[in-house]
All heavy atoms as TSV, in Angstrom:
chain	resi	resn	atom	element	x	y	z
A	1	MET	N	N	12.313	34.526	15.584
A	1	MET	CA	C	12.575	34.120	14.224
A	1	MET	C	C	13.603	35.092	13.636
A	1	MET	O	O	13.510	36.301	13.896
A	1	MET	CB	C	11.330	34.059	13.454
A	1	MET	CG	C	11.519	33.638	12.034
A	1	MET	SD	S	10.010	33.275	11.097
A	1	MET	CE	C	9.495	31.744	11.882
A	2	GLN	N	N	14.469	34.550	12.831
A	2	GLN	CA	C	15.519	35.412	12.188
A	2	GLN	C	C	15.157	35.639	10.739
A	2	GLN	O	O	14.634	34.755	10.036
A	2	GLN	CB	C	16.908	34.819	12.324
A	2	GLN	CG	C	17.508	34.844	13.695
A	2	GLN	CD	C	18.952	34.357	13.627
A	2	GLN	OE1	O	19.238	33.376	13.053
A	2	GLN	NE2	N	19.803	35.122	14.295
A	3	TYR	N	N	15.524	36.801	10.247
A	3	TYR	CA	C	15.348	37.181	8.856
A	3	TYR	C	C	16.695	37.620	8.327
A	3	TYR	O	O	17.629	37.917	9.028
A	3	TYR	CB	C	14.336	38.249	8.734
A	3	TYR	CG	C	12.982	37.832	9.210
A	3	TYR	CD1	C	12.604	38.148	10.482
A	3	TYR	CD2	C	12.094	37.139	8.398
A	3	TYR	CE1	C	11.320	37.784	10.982
A	3	TYR	CE2	C	10.849	36.804	8.827
A	3	TYR	CZ	C	10.447	37.111	10.151
A	3	TYR	OH	O	9.223	36.724	10.613
A	4	GLY	N	N	16.799	37.653	6.985
A	4	GLY	CA	C	18.051	38.174	6.372
A	4	GLY	C	C	17.732	38.881	5.088
A	4	GLY	O	O	16.621	38.841	4.510
A	5	ILE	N	N	18.721	39.534	4.606
A	5	ILE	CA	C	18.677	40.259	3.337
A	5	ILE	C	C	19.929	39.877	2.528
A	5	ILE	O	O	21.033	39.862	3.081
A	5	ILE	CB	C	18.708	41.792	3.573
A	5	ILE	CG1	C	17.512	42.182	4.434
A	5	ILE	CG2	C	18.649	42.563	2.249
A	5	ILE	CD1	C	17.511	43.663	4.922
A	6	CYS	N	N	19.664	39.646	1.233
A	6	CYS	CA	C	20.827	39.263	0.356
A	6	CYS	C	C	21.662	40.531	0.113
A	6	CYS	O	O	21.151	41.585	-0.259
A	6	CYS	CB	C	20.263	38.764	-0.989
A	6	CYS	SG	S	21.473	38.402	-2.215
A	7	VAL	N	N	22.990	40.426	0.256
A	7	VAL	CA	C	23.871	41.577	0.097
A	7	VAL	C	C	24.907	41.382	-1.046
A	7	VAL	O	O	25.856	42.132	-1.142
A	7	VAL	CB	C	24.606	41.903	1.456
A	7	VAL	CG1	C	23.621	42.379	2.502
A	7	VAL	CG2	C	25.433	40.726	1.920
A	8	VAL	N	N	24.695	40.374	-1.814
A	8	VAL	CA	C	25.525	40.145	-3.003
A	8	VAL	C	C	24.677	40.229	-4.248
A	8	VAL	O	O	23.430	40.089	-4.155
A	8	VAL	CB	C	26.291	38.788	-2.913
A	8	VAL	CG1	C	27.270	38.782	-1.781
A	8	VAL	CG2	C	25.296	37.639	-2.754
A	9	PRO	N	N	25.219	40.424	-5.403
A	9	PRO	CA	C	24.366	40.558	-6.597
A	9	PRO	C	C	23.482	39.323	-6.864
A	9	PRO	O	O	22.292	39.457	-7.194
A	9	PRO	CB	C	25.404	40.709	-7.762
A	9	PRO	CG	C	26.583	41.332	-7.139
A	9	PRO	CD	C	26.638	40.710	-5.731
A	10	VAL	N	N	24.042	38.108	-6.673
A	10	VAL	CA	C	23.257	36.868	-6.844
A	10	VAL	C	C	23.695	35.887	-5.761
A	10	VAL	O	O	24.887	35.595	-5.654
A	10	VAL	CB	C	23.459	36.232	-8.247
A	10	VAL	CG1	C	22.677	34.926	-8.351
A	10	VAL	CG2	C	22.966	37.198	-9.306
A	11	MET	N	N	22.725	35.353	-5.011
A	11	MET	CA	C	23.078	34.423	-3.968
A	11	MET	C	C	22.444	33.064	-4.290
A	11	MET	O	O	21.251	32.934	-4.363
A	11	MET	CB	C	22.496	34.888	-2.585
A	11	MET	CG	C	22.871	34.080	-1.388
A	11	MET	SD	S	22.448	34.914	0.182
A	11	MET	CE	C	20.710	34.575	0.338
A	12	PRO	N	N	23.273	32.051	-4.596
A	12	PRO	CA	C	22.747	30.711	-4.931
A	12	PRO	C	C	22.040	30.094	-3.779
A	12	PRO	O	O	22.559	30.187	-2.622
A	12	PRO	CB	C	23.975	29.912	-5.341
A	12	PRO	CG	C	25.127	30.836	-5.332
A	12	PRO	CD	C	24.757	32.099	-4.671
A	13	VAL	N	N	20.937	29.493	-4.006
A	13	VAL	CA	C	20.191	28.685	-3.040
A	13	VAL	C	C	20.402	27.251	-3.451
A	13	VAL	O	O	19.980	26.811	-4.596
A	13	VAL	CB	C	18.678	29.037	-3.015
A	13	VAL	CG1	C	17.955	28.219	-2.005
A	13	VAL	CG2	C	18.510	30.542	-2.734
A	14	ARG	N	N	21.007	26.435	-2.586
A	14	ARG	CA	C	21.405	25.075	-2.952
A	14	ARG	C	C	20.575	23.999	-2.227
A	14	ARG	O	O	19.917	24.338	-1.203
A	14	ARG	CB	C	22.920	24.863	-2.583
A	14	ARG	CG	C	23.768	25.829	-3.386
A	14	ARG	CD	C	25.271	25.624	-3.101
A	14	ARG	NE	N	26.099	26.491	-3.838
A	14	ARG	CZ	C	26.552	26.245	-5.103
A	14	ARG	NH1	N	26.239	25.110	-5.718
A	14	ARG	NH2	N	27.295	27.131	-5.757
A	15	ALA	N	N	20.583	22.763	-2.795
A	15	ALA	CA	C	19.789	21.693	-2.294
A	15	ALA	C	C	20.331	21.194	-0.956
A	15	ALA	O	O	19.536	20.772	-0.140
A	15	ALA	CB	C	19.746	20.595	-3.323
A	16	THR	N	N	21.660	21.232	-0.729
A	16	THR	CA	C	22.259	20.780	0.510
A	16	THR	C	C	23.354	21.801	0.858
A	16	THR	O	O	23.775	22.567	0.076
A	16	THR	CB	C	22.958	19.382	0.370
A	16	THR	OG1	O	23.936	19.471	-0.632
A	16	THR	CG2	C	21.906	18.309	-0.040
A	17	PRO	N	N	23.817	21.823	2.081
A	17	PRO	CA	C	24.788	22.797	2.589
A	17	PRO	C	C	26.196	22.429	2.080
A	17	PRO	O	O	27.084	22.044	2.802
A	17	PRO	CB	C	24.715	22.744	4.065
A	17	PRO	CG	C	24.145	21.416	4.412
A	17	PRO	CD	C	23.282	21.019	3.254
A	18	SER	N	N	26.468	22.626	0.795
A	18	SER	CA	C	27.703	22.352	0.142
A	18	SER	C	C	27.880	23.145	-1.072
A	18	SER	O	O	26.920	23.385	-1.836
A	18	SER	CB	C	27.846	20.847	-0.199
A	18	SER	OG	O	28.908	20.590	-0.970
A	19	HIS	N	N	29.051	23.690	-1.358
A	19	HIS	CA	C	29.321	24.486	-2.552
A	19	HIS	C	C	29.222	23.644	-3.830
A	19	HIS	O	O	29.092	24.252	-4.884
A	19	HIS	CB	C	30.707	25.115	-2.454
A	19	HIS	CG	C	30.749	26.271	-1.486
A	19	HIS	ND1	N	30.072	27.432	-1.647
A	19	HIS	CD2	C	31.367	26.366	-0.262
A	19	HIS	CE1	C	30.307	28.190	-0.603
A	19	HIS	NE2	N	31.083	27.606	0.232
A	20	ILE	N	N	29.323	22.356	-3.690
A	20	ILE	CA	C	29.171	21.511	-4.952
A	20	ILE	C	C	27.737	20.983	-5.155
A	20	ILE	O	O	27.480	20.227	-6.130
A	20	ILE	CB	C	30.201	20.325	-4.921
A	20	ILE	CG1	C	29.979	19.411	-3.710
A	20	ILE	CG2	C	31.570	20.872	-5.019
A	20	ILE	CD1	C	30.799	18.149	-3.747
A	21	SER	N	N	26.862	21.365	-4.247
A	21	SER	CA	C	25.442	20.941	-4.378
A	21	SER	C	C	24.745	21.693	-5.511
A	21	SER	O	O	25.084	22.795	-5.861
A	21	SER	CB	C	24.744	21.243	-3.038
A	21	SER	OG	O	23.400	20.874	-3.099
A	22	GLU	N	N	23.690	21.068	-5.998
A	22	GLU	CA	C	22.863	21.661	-7.057
A	22	GLU	C	C	22.242	22.997	-6.634
A	22	GLU	O	O	21.729	23.102	-5.554
A	22	GLU	CB	C	21.755	20.664	-7.433
A	22	GLU	CG	C	20.757	21.179	-8.402
A	22	GLU	CD	C	19.536	20.262	-8.573
A	22	GLU	OE1	O	19.466	19.314	-7.846
A	22	GLU	OE2	O	18.784	20.533	-9.508
A	23	ILE	N	N	22.294	23.963	-7.545
A	23	ILE	CA	C	21.620	25.233	-7.329
A	23	ILE	C	C	20.134	25.118	-7.707
A	23	ILE	O	O	19.876	24.839	-8.857
A	23	ILE	CB	C	22.283	26.400	-8.102
A	23	ILE	CG1	C	23.730	26.600	-7.631
A	23	ILE	CG2	C	21.491	27.651	-8.000
A	23	ILE	CD1	C	24.527	27.588	-8.440
A	24	ILE	N	N	19.297	25.321	-6.769
A	24	ILE	CA	C	17.853	25.051	-7.012
A	24	ILE	C	C	17.108	26.442	-7.213
A	24	ILE	O	O	15.978	26.497	-7.741
A	24	ILE	CB	C	17.183	24.239	-5.922
A	24	ILE	CG1	C	17.402	24.872	-4.575
A	24	ILE	CG2	C	17.732	22.821	-5.975
A	24	ILE	CD1	C	16.619	24.167	-3.421
A	25	SER	N	N	17.697	27.516	-6.752
A	25	SER	CA	C	17.119	28.815	-6.937
A	25	SER	C	C	18.232	29.866	-6.697
A	25	SER	O	O	19.323	29.512	-6.413
A	25	SER	CB	C	15.930	29.018	-5.981
A	25	SER	OG	O	15.282	30.248	-6.210
A	26	GLN	N	N	17.844	31.170	-6.810
A	26	GLN	CA	C	18.767	32.197	-6.569
A	26	GLN	C	C	18.021	33.378	-5.922
A	26	GLN	O	O	16.851	33.573	-6.282
A	26	GLN	CB	C	19.421	32.746	-7.853
A	26	GLN	CG	C	20.315	31.748	-8.543
A	26	GLN	CD	C	20.867	32.251	-9.825
A	26	GLN	OE1	O	20.169	33.005	-10.586
A	26	GLN	NE2	N	22.069	31.874	-10.192
A	27	LEU	N	N	18.734	34.094	-5.086
A	27	LEU	CA	C	18.198	35.333	-4.551
A	27	LEU	C	C	19.031	36.493	-5.126
A	27	LEU	O	O	20.228	36.300	-5.426
A	27	LEU	CB	C	18.322	35.364	-3.023
A	27	LEU	CG	C	17.527	34.351	-2.219
A	27	LEU	CD1	C	17.921	34.378	-0.773
A	27	LEU	CD2	C	16.084	34.545	-2.400
A	28	ILE	N	N	18.405	37.610	-5.355
A	28	ILE	CA	C	19.147	38.727	-5.884
A	28	ILE	C	C	19.287	39.826	-4.851
A	28	ILE	O	O	18.527	39.809	-3.829
A	28	ILE	CB	C	18.567	39.251	-7.198
A	28	ILE	CG1	C	17.079	39.755	-6.971
A	28	ILE	CG2	C	18.621	38.255	-8.254
A	28	ILE	CD1	C	16.474	40.422	-8.162
A	29	PHE	N	N	20.203	40.755	-5.037
A	29	PHE	CA	C	20.437	41.846	-4.135
A	29	PHE	C	C	19.210	42.427	-3.597
A	29	PHE	O	O	18.312	42.859	-4.357
A	29	PHE	CB	C	21.380	42.900	-4.811
A	29	PHE	CG	C	21.801	44.004	-3.850
A	29	PHE	CD1	C	22.875	43.781	-2.964
A	29	PHE	CD2	C	21.087	45.188	-3.849
A	29	PHE	CE1	C	23.222	44.797	-2.093
A	29	PHE	CE2	C	21.455	46.179	-2.971
A	29	PHE	CZ	C	22.527	45.999	-2.116
A	30	GLY	N	N	19.103	42.509	-2.268
A	30	GLY	CA	C	17.953	43.202	-1.576
A	30	GLY	C	C	16.819	42.277	-1.301
A	30	GLY	O	O	15.908	42.706	-0.547
A	31	GLU	N	N	16.753	41.039	-1.789
A	31	GLU	CA	C	15.720	40.189	-1.450
A	31	GLU	C	C	15.782	39.726	-0.003
A	31	GLU	O	O	16.839	39.488	0.537
A	31	GLU	CB	C	15.716	38.885	-2.340
A	31	GLU	CG	C	15.036	39.125	-3.682
A	31	GLU	CD	C	14.719	37.835	-4.398
A	31	GLU	OE1	O	15.599	37.348	-5.154
A	31	GLU	OE2	O	13.591	37.319	-4.232
A	32	CYS	N	N	14.598	39.499	0.622
A	32	CYS	CA	C	14.504	39.137	1.979
A	32	CYS	C	C	14.216	37.617	2.125
A	32	CYS	O	O	13.606	37.019	1.217
A	32	CYS	CB	C	13.379	39.874	2.724
A	32	CYS	SG	S	13.637	41.666	2.720
A	33	PHE	N	N	14.695	37.006	3.205
A	33	PHE	CA	C	14.489	35.622	3.409
A	33	PHE	C	C	14.343	35.369	4.891
A	33	PHE	O	O	14.781	36.138	5.724
A	33	PHE	CB	C	15.622	34.791	2.824
A	33	PHE	CG	C	17.014	35.131	3.258
A	33	PHE	CD1	C	17.575	34.630	4.410
A	33	PHE	CD2	C	17.739	36.044	2.468
A	33	PHE	CE1	C	18.829	35.010	4.771
A	33	PHE	CE2	C	19.011	36.406	2.884
A	33	PHE	CZ	C	19.597	35.894	4.016
A	34	THR	N	N	13.724	34.211	5.244
A	34	THR	CA	C	13.606	33.748	6.618
A	34	THR	C	C	14.655	32.685	6.808
A	34	THR	O	O	14.874	31.834	5.968
A	34	THR	CB	C	12.208	33.120	6.786
A	34	THR	OG1	O	11.201	34.069	6.468
A	34	THR	CG2	C	12.004	32.684	8.262
A	35	ILE	N	N	15.324	32.730	7.996
A	35	ILE	CA	C	16.342	31.707	8.280
A	35	ILE	C	C	15.705	30.646	9.201
A	35	ILE	O	O	15.167	30.960	10.247
A	35	ILE	CB	C	17.521	32.379	9.039
A	35	ILE	CG1	C	18.159	33.443	8.092
A	35	ILE	CG2	C	18.599	31.283	9.405
A	35	ILE	CD1	C	19.169	34.351	8.874
A	36	HIS	N	N	15.764	29.399	8.821
A	36	HIS	CA	C	15.171	28.295	9.520
A	36	HIS	C	C	16.228	27.521	10.360
A	36	HIS	O	O	15.874	26.922	11.388
A	36	HIS	CB	C	14.486	27.363	8.630
A	36	HIS	CG	C	13.255	27.940	7.965
A	36	HIS	ND1	N	12.114	28.181	8.654
A	36	HIS	CD2	C	13.025	28.366	6.694
A	36	HIS	CE1	C	11.201	28.730	7.848
A	36	HIS	NE2	N	11.741	28.848	6.669
A	37	GLU	N	N	17.449	27.477	9.899
A	37	GLU	CA	C	18.464	26.627	10.549
A	37	GLU	C	C	19.856	27.129	10.157
A	37	GLU	O	O	20.039	27.705	9.081
A	37	GLU	CB	C	18.310	25.206	10.091
A	37	GLU	CG	C	19.218	24.206	10.671
A	37	GLU	CD	C	18.942	22.803	10.101
A	37	GLU	OE1	O	17.903	22.559	9.440
A	37	GLU	OE2	O	19.807	21.937	10.358
A	38	LYS	N	N	20.843	26.957	11.067
A	38	LYS	CA	C	22.265	27.263	10.776
A	38	LYS	C	C	23.113	26.039	11.011
A	38	LYS	O	O	22.873	25.302	11.958
A	38	LYS	CB	C	22.797	28.467	11.606
A	38	LYS	CG	C	22.152	29.789	11.188
A	38	LYS	CD	C	22.713	30.919	11.930
A	38	LYS	CE	C	22.117	32.215	11.532
A	38	LYS	NZ	N	22.672	33.339	12.244
A	39	VAL	N	N	24.121	25.795	10.144
A	39	VAL	CA	C	25.001	24.662	10.315
A	39	VAL	C	C	26.460	25.127	10.198
A	39	VAL	O	O	26.848	25.789	9.245
A	39	VAL	CB	C	24.699	23.600	9.179
A	39	VAL	CG1	C	25.694	22.499	9.229
A	39	VAL	CG2	C	23.298	23.114	9.268
A	40	ASN	N	N	27.242	24.731	11.176
A	40	ASN	CA	C	28.686	24.996	11.175
A	40	ASN	C	C	29.063	26.424	11.019
A	40	ASN	O	O	30.164	26.717	10.493
A	40	ASN	CB	C	29.384	24.111	10.142
A	40	ASN	CG	C	29.187	22.624	10.394
A	40	ASN	OD1	O	29.072	22.239	11.575
A	40	ASN	ND2	N	29.179	21.817	9.424
A	41	GLU	N	N	28.273	27.347	11.358
A	41	GLU	CA	C	28.596	28.827	11.138
A	41	GLU	C	C	28.977	29.102	9.735
A	41	GLU	O	O	29.670	30.080	9.469
A	41	GLU	CB	C	29.652	29.229	12.116
A	41	GLU	CG	C	29.271	29.132	13.572
A	41	GLU	CD	C	28.126	29.972	13.937
A	41	GLU	OE1	O	28.045	31.141	13.476
A	41	GLU	OE2	O	27.249	29.508	14.653
A	42	ALA	N	N	28.601	28.306	8.747
A	42	ALA	CA	C	28.907	28.498	7.362
A	42	ALA	C	C	27.704	28.471	6.462
A	42	ALA	O	O	27.778	29.091	5.404
A	42	ALA	CB	C	29.945	27.472	6.893
A	43	TRP	N	N	26.699	27.722	6.849
A	43	TRP	CA	C	25.487	27.582	6.013
A	43	TRP	C	C	24.219	27.927	6.810
A	43	TRP	O	O	24.180	27.710	7.982
A	43	TRP	CB	C	25.386	26.141	5.532
A	43	TRP	CG	C	26.529	25.831	4.581
A	43	TRP	CD1	C	27.718	25.228	4.885
A	43	TRP	CD2	C	26.546	26.120	3.199
A	43	TRP	NE1	N	28.475	25.112	3.740
A	43	TRP	CE2	C	27.784	25.586	2.696
A	43	TRP	CE3	C	25.641	26.681	2.293
A	43	TRP	CZ2	C	28.181	25.754	1.356
A	43	TRP	CZ3	C	26.025	26.785	0.968
A	43	TRP	CH2	C	27.239	26.344	0.533
A	44	MET	N	N	23.217	28.400	6.073
A	44	MET	CA	C	21.894	28.623	6.666
A	44	MET	C	C	20.851	28.117	5.736
A	44	MET	O	O	20.942	28.285	4.529
A	44	MET	CB	C	21.731	30.125	7.018
A	44	MET	CG	C	21.836	31.024	5.820
A	44	MET	SD	S	21.771	32.762	6.350
A	44	MET	CE	C	22.359	33.535	4.832
A	45	LYS	N	N	19.815	27.500	6.309
A	45	LYS	CA	C	18.710	27.075	5.546
A	45	LYS	C	C	17.700	28.236	5.525
A	45	LYS	O	O	17.252	28.724	6.545
A	45	LYS	CB	C	18.026	25.848	6.141
A	45	LYS	CG	C	16.934	25.294	5.264
A	45	LYS	CD	C	16.451	23.937	5.700
A	45	LYS	CE	C	15.518	23.410	4.651
A	45	LYS	NZ	N	15.065	22.036	5.073
A	46	VAL	N	N	17.377	28.679	4.304
A	46	VAL	CA	C	16.520	29.858	4.128
A	46	VAL	C	C	15.263	29.583	3.348
A	46	VAL	O	O	15.188	28.586	2.612
A	46	VAL	CB	C	17.328	30.971	3.446
A	46	VAL	CG1	C	18.584	31.349	4.204
A	46	VAL	CG2	C	17.641	30.636	1.977
A	47	GLN	N	N	14.328	30.454	3.486
A	47	GLN	CA	C	13.080	30.459	2.637
A	47	GLN	C	C	12.929	31.800	2.080
A	47	GLN	O	O	12.840	32.811	2.887
A	47	GLN	CB	C	11.904	30.048	3.464
A	47	GLN	CG	C	10.653	29.928	2.608
A	47	GLN	CD	C	9.441	29.469	3.431
A	47	GLN	OE1	O	9.441	29.515	4.683
A	47	GLN	NE2	N	8.407	28.995	2.696
A	48	CYS	N	N	12.871	31.979	0.760
A	48	CYS	CA	C	12.687	33.292	0.137
A	48	CYS	C	C	11.272	33.752	0.489
A	48	CYS	O	O	10.304	33.066	0.378
A	48	CYS	CB	C	12.847	33.098	-1.360
A	48	CYS	SG	S	12.563	34.667	-2.222
A	49	ARG	N	N	11.227	35.005	0.927
A	49	ARG	CA	C	9.894	35.604	1.275
A	49	ARG	C	C	9.049	35.928	0.067
A	49	ARG	O	O	7.828	35.965	0.210
A	49	ARG	CB	C	10.139	36.916	2.093
A	49	ARG	CG	C	11.064	36.761	3.246
A	49	ARG	CD	C	10.448	36.650	4.664
A	49	ARG	NE	N	9.162	37.197	4.915
A	49	ARG	CZ	C	8.889	38.233	5.694
A	49	ARG	NH1	N	9.871	38.892	6.310
A	49	ARG	NH2	N	7.696	38.622	5.895
A	50	HIS	N	N	9.656	36.034	-1.099
A	50	HIS	CA	C	8.933	36.363	-2.321
A	50	HIS	C	C	8.185	35.173	-2.908
A	50	HIS	O	O	7.015	35.272	-3.187
A	50	HIS	CB	C	9.905	36.952	-3.369
A	50	HIS	CG	C	9.252	37.188	-4.678
A	50	HIS	ND1	N	8.346	38.164	-4.944
A	50	HIS	CD2	C	9.446	36.531	-5.886
A	50	HIS	CE1	C	7.980	38.152	-6.187
A	50	HIS	NE2	N	8.651	37.131	-6.778
A	51	ASP	N	N	8.891	34.012	-3.083
A	51	ASP	CA	C	8.262	32.939	-3.765
A	51	ASP	C	C	8.206	31.663	-2.903
A	51	ASP	O	O	7.691	30.631	-3.388
A	51	ASP	CB	C	8.968	32.625	-5.042
A	51	ASP	CG	C	10.470	32.320	-4.957
A	51	ASP	OD1	O	10.933	32.144	-3.818
A	51	ASP	OD2	O	11.162	32.330	-5.942
A	52	GLY	N	N	8.753	31.642	-1.699
A	52	GLY	CA	C	8.676	30.487	-0.827
A	52	GLY	C	C	9.674	29.350	-1.071
A	52	GLY	O	O	9.616	28.375	-0.367
A	53	TYR	N	N	10.591	29.554	-2.040
A	53	TYR	CA	C	11.595	28.526	-2.248
A	53	TYR	C	C	12.448	28.379	-0.988
A	53	TYR	O	O	12.802	29.336	-0.343
A	53	TYR	CB	C	12.472	28.861	-3.462
A	53	TYR	CG	C	12.013	28.423	-4.782
A	53	TYR	CD1	C	11.126	29.177	-5.530
A	53	TYR	CD2	C	12.359	27.129	-5.247
A	53	TYR	CE1	C	10.641	28.731	-6.734
A	53	TYR	CE2	C	11.861	26.666	-6.446
A	53	TYR	CZ	C	11.051	27.498	-7.196
A	53	TYR	OH	O	10.587	27.068	-8.398
A	54	GLU	N	N	12.855	27.110	-0.686
A	54	GLU	CA	C	13.670	26.797	0.466
A	54	GLU	C	C	15.003	26.137	-0.026
A	54	GLU	O	O	14.981	25.358	-1.008
A	54	GLU	CB	C	13.016	25.851	1.431
A	54	GLU	CG	C	11.880	26.488	2.180
A	54	GLU	CD	C	11.369	25.604	3.280
A	54	GLU	OE1	O	12.059	24.630	3.681
A	54	GLU	OE2	O	10.209	25.861	3.701
A	55	GLY	N	N	16.105	26.428	0.675
A	55	GLY	CA	C	17.336	25.828	0.359
A	55	GLY	C	C	18.429	26.347	1.253
A	55	GLY	O	O	18.202	27.046	2.238
A	56	TRP	N	N	19.677	26.015	0.868
A	56	TRP	CA	C	20.827	26.382	1.710
A	56	TRP	C	C	21.673	27.495	1.074
A	56	TRP	O	O	21.948	27.426	-0.163
A	56	TRP	CB	C	21.682	25.126	1.916
A	56	TRP	CG	C	21.000	24.130	2.812
A	56	TRP	CD1	C	20.221	23.099	2.325
A	56	TRP	CD2	C	21.086	24.002	4.193
A	56	TRP	NE1	N	19.746	22.341	3.376
A	56	TRP	CE2	C	20.220	22.894	4.530
A	56	TRP	CE3	C	21.702	24.771	5.163
A	56	TRP	CZ2	C	20.085	22.551	5.884
A	56	TRP	CZ3	C	21.534	24.373	6.503
A	56	TRP	CH2	C	20.688	23.289	6.836
A	57	CYS	N	N	22.165	28.441	1.848
A	57	CYS	CA	C	22.998	29.578	1.362
A	57	CYS	C	C	24.141	29.672	2.257
A	57	CYS	O	O	24.061	29.423	3.508
A	57	CYS	CB	C	22.182	30.855	1.363
A	57	CYS	SG	S	20.770	30.898	0.236
A	58	ALA	N	N	25.218	30.237	1.699
A	58	ALA	CA	C	26.398	30.531	2.556
A	58	ALA	C	C	26.052	31.757	3.440
A	58	ALA	O	O	25.494	32.712	2.983
A	58	ALA	CB	C	27.581	30.865	1.685
A	59	ILE	N	N	26.393	31.663	4.719
A	59	ILE	CA	C	26.092	32.737	5.700
A	59	ILE	C	C	26.677	34.022	5.291
A	59	ILE	O	O	26.052	35.079	5.508
A	59	ILE	CB	C	26.513	32.259	7.124
A	59	ILE	CG1	C	25.519	31.224	7.607
A	59	ILE	CG2	C	26.613	33.450	8.048
A	59	ILE	CD1	C	25.823	30.709	9.018
A	60	ASN	N	N	27.827	34.005	4.725
A	60	ASN	CA	C	28.581	35.327	4.441
A	60	ASN	C	C	28.006	36.071	3.253
A	60	ASN	O	O	28.418	37.137	2.914
A	60	ASN	CB	C	30.037	35.065	4.186
A	60	ASN	CG	C	30.368	34.235	2.992
A	60	ASN	OD1	O	29.414	33.677	2.379
A	60	ASN	ND2	N	31.566	33.988	2.686
A	61	GLN	N	N	26.875	35.555	2.633
A	61	GLN	CA	C	26.311	36.279	1.516
A	61	GLN	C	C	24.983	36.968	1.853
A	61	GLN	O	O	24.325	37.549	1.029
A	61	GLN	CB	C	26.013	35.241	0.366
A	61	GLN	CG	C	27.263	34.675	-0.219
A	61	GLN	CD	C	27.023	33.707	-1.343
A	61	GLN	OE1	O	25.935	33.212	-1.522
A	61	GLN	NE2	N	28.032	33.499	-2.125
A	62	GLY	N	N	24.701	36.998	3.140
A	62	GLY	CA	C	23.467	37.706	3.592
A	62	GLY	C	C	23.733	38.382	4.921
A	62	GLY	O	O	24.675	38.037	5.642
A	63	VAL	N	N	22.920	39.327	5.281
A	63	VAL	CA	C	22.988	40.027	6.544
A	63	VAL	C	C	21.758	39.577	7.373
A	63	VAL	O	O	20.638	39.636	6.897
A	63	VAL	CB	C	22.882	41.556	6.391
A	63	VAL	CG1	C	22.794	42.241	7.736
A	63	VAL	CG2	C	24.191	42.038	5.653
A	64	THR	N	N	21.972	39.118	8.612
A	64	THR	CA	C	20.946	38.632	9.520
A	64	THR	C	C	20.358	39.831	10.256
A	64	THR	O	O	21.094	40.608	10.797
A	64	THR	CB	C	21.498	37.577	10.453
A	64	THR	OG1	O	22.126	36.544	9.656
A	64	THR	CG2	C	20.404	36.990	11.315
A	65	VAL	N	N	19.066	39.812	10.351
A	65	VAL	CA	C	18.371	40.832	11.184
A	65	VAL	C	C	17.347	40.165	12.045
A	65	VAL	O	O	16.793	39.109	11.712
A	65	VAL	CB	C	17.671	41.899	10.284
A	65	VAL	CG1	C	18.687	42.751	9.499
A	65	VAL	CG2	C	16.623	41.228	9.344
A	66	GLU	N	N	17.162	40.702	13.253
A	66	GLU	CA	C	16.215	40.151	14.222
A	66	GLU	C	C	14.945	41.011	14.192
A	66	GLU	O	O	14.980	42.182	13.956
A	66	GLU	CB	C	16.766	40.202	15.604
A	66	GLU	CG	C	18.046	39.426	15.805
A	66	GLU	CD	C	17.761	37.949	16.131
A	66	GLU	OE1	O	16.659	37.605	16.511
A	66	GLU	OE2	O	18.657	37.141	15.908
A	67	GLN	N	N	13.779	40.350	14.342
A	67	GLN	CA	C	12.555	41.156	14.391
A	67	GLN	C	C	11.890	40.977	15.732
A	67	GLN	O	O	11.898	39.980	16.368
A	67	GLN	CB	C	11.599	40.709	13.301
A	67	GLN	CG	C	10.376	41.552	13.265
A	67	GLN	CD	C	9.473	41.179	12.083
A	67	GLN	OE1	O	9.629	40.190	11.451
A	67	GLN	NE2	N	8.488	42.036	11.826
C-alpha cells in the first residue's frame, strides 16, 4: 500500500480526476493520505487518514512514501 504527505499549503481533493471538477475537501500541509489508484501519471485517488474523505488529487502536490 502507498501513502503520501501533502507538500503544498492547500491540496484540493476533487470529485473526479480533472482540474475543473468540484472540490469536495482539502488537505493541508503535512497531512497524510492513503493512495488507492493512479491515473495517467497526473492524478491519484486518495483517502485522508484524518477524516476518511476520498477523492482525486494532482500527483505533483504530494510526496509518495512506501511502508
